[in-house]
KOLGUVO-486477 format. One record per residue (C-alpha): residue in three letters; x, y, z. Coordinates in steps of 0.5 Angstrom, whole numbers, plus 500, padded with zeros to 3 digits. Each point is the difference from the previous one (the first is absolute). Example, Ala and Ser with C-alpha at 12.3 -4.5 7.8 and 13.67 -1.06 7.14 Angstrom:
ALA525491516;SER502507498;
This chain:
UNK675621201;UNK498501493;UNK499507498;UNK493501497;UNK496505497;UNK494497503;UNK498500507;UNK496493501;UNK504495504;UNK495494502;UNK505496504;UNK503506504;UNK507497499;UNK505505500;UNK497505503;UNK504506503;UNK499503507;UNK502507502;UNK500506497;UNK499501492;UNK506503498;UNK499505494;UNK507504498;UNK499507496;UNK506503496;UNK501506495;UNK501498493;UNK505505499;UNK504503505;UNK501507496;UNK497505505;UNK496495504;UNK501504506;UNK494504498;UNK496493501;UNK497499507;UNK500493503;UNK493496499;UNK496502507;UNK495495503;UNK494504500;UNK498497507;UNK503506504;UNK501501508;UNK497507500;UNK493497499;UNK496500507;UNK500494504;UNK498503507;UNK493497499;UNK499492500;UNK494501495;UNK504505496;UNK501497493;UNK507501500;UNK500493505;UNK496496495;UNK503494498;UNK497501493;UNK502507499;UNK507498502;UNK501494496;UNK497504493;UNK504506502;UNK507496501;UNK500497493;UNK500507497;UNK506504499;UNK500507498;UNK505503494;UNK501508500;UNK500504494;UNK507502499;UNK500506497;UNK495506499;UNK494499494;UNK496506498;UNK498499493;UNK494502495;UNK498496495;UNK500504492;UNK500498493;UNK506503496;UNK499504493;UNK499493496;UNK494497506;UNK505495503;UNK500499508;UNK505504504;UNK502502507;UNK501507502;UNK504501507;UNK496505504;UNK506502505;UNK504502494;UNK507503502;UNK498499507;UNK500492499;UNK504496504;UNK501495495;UNK504502493;UNK496500494;UNK504494497;UNK500496506;UNK492501500;UNK499498493;UNK505493502;UNK495499505;UNK493501498;UNK497498493;UNK493500497;UNK498494497;UNK498500493;UNK493502499;UNK498493497;UNK501496506;UNK497504504;UNK495496504;UNK493505500;UNK500505494;UNK502507502;UNK504498507;UNK507500499;UNK505495504;UNK505503502;UNK506496503;UNK506501505;UNK506496500;UNK502497507;UNK507496501;UNK496496506;UNK501493500;UNK497495504;UNK502493500;UNK498493505;UNK503493500;UNK494497502;UNK493501496;UNK497507501;UNK496505496;UNK501507500;UNK494505498;UNK501508499;UNK495504502;UNK498507501;UNK501502508;UNK494500502;UNK500500507;UNK504507500;UNK496506500;UNK501505494;UNK498507501;UNK499501493;UNK499494496;UNK504498494;UNK495501493;UNK500493499;UNK502493501;UNK506496502;UNK500493497;UNK505495501;UNK500492500;UNK501493503;UNK506496499;UNK504495503;UNK507503503;UNK503493501;UNK501499492;UNK498506497;UNK504506503;UNK500507497;UNK501507500;UNK493503502;UNK496505496;UNK495505503;UNK495501495;UNK494505500;UNK494501496;UNK498507500;UNK493501500;UNK499508502;UNK504503495;UNK498507502;UNK504498507;UNK508500500;UNK503494503;UNK504502506;UNK503496505;UNK506502505;UNK506497501;UNK499495506;UNK493500499;UNK497493500;UNK501497493;UNK497493500;UNK500494504;UNK503493499;UNK496494503;UNK502493502;UNK496494499;UNK504493503;UNK498493500;UNK498500507;UNK496507502;UNK502499508;UNK507501499;UNK503507500;UNK504504494;UNK507503501;UNK502505495;UNK508501500;UNK505503495;UNK503494497;UNK507500496;UNK501501493;UNK503493499;UNK504498493;UNK494494501;UNK495505500;UNK502505495;UNK501494495;UNK493497502;UNK497507499;UNK503501493;UNK497493498;UNK493503501;UNK502507498;UNK496503494;UNK495494499;UNK494504500;UNK503503493;UNK500494497;UNK494496502;UNK493502502;UNK498495505;UNK507500505;UNK496496505;UNK501494495;UNK508501502;UNK499499507;UNK502492500;UNK505501495;UNK503505505;UNK499496506;UNK504494496;UNK506505500;UNK500503507;UNK505499505;UNK498498506;UNK502506504;UNK499507498;UNK499503506;UNK506503505;UNK498506505;UNK505505500;UNK504501506;UNK501506502;UNK507503504;UNK497503507;UNK505504504;UNK502499506;
């Protein structure tokens, strides 16, 4: 079956059956132990003791089963400030008690250039993540805020992500935040819900399975092929078909863990 960035398949030929396999991996393994595996949003802790419980509703189950939670890997407790020259900056409110070293925080957290903010006076903060999702059949992934998880103290702004085909455009995700209430700090603790990855497939009735995949030489080479394209062109979506033409047929290779006993 030809890989495609489109879902249209009027003939129905070549349609696969069974679960849709989505692989995930960390683009860099240095310090990778702090990054938890994606978690399916639908969990066993929800009430299923009553026949009319929302936890038993097929529509709810189907919707929740397509979202996977990513938890924050380190503590963030930031204040937005401007330096003596009026340039945007961040202050770590945890100070010397911070669990993350100042130089590592600067490596991970960035303020985008002020002229690139979507709204005047609303800073955009970006945090690099090593999470990459990949599939061997057409799958669109949407990155979005963890709206099904209750937060006692809401963050002072909005998370925005994006939607793209992970079968032809696997790339490390970036956590992006627009800071609307500058009087309040951005505080997220390690382990808190950070964002969701939602998956759309050609056949909505097929479940989605997400598992860690091997960083094979073919996968690493393909990642290098598309890496950094956003720095050279404005509309990377125009490159999808070119990338597809050079993509190996199979890139997902689930990790086989050794089991004792």
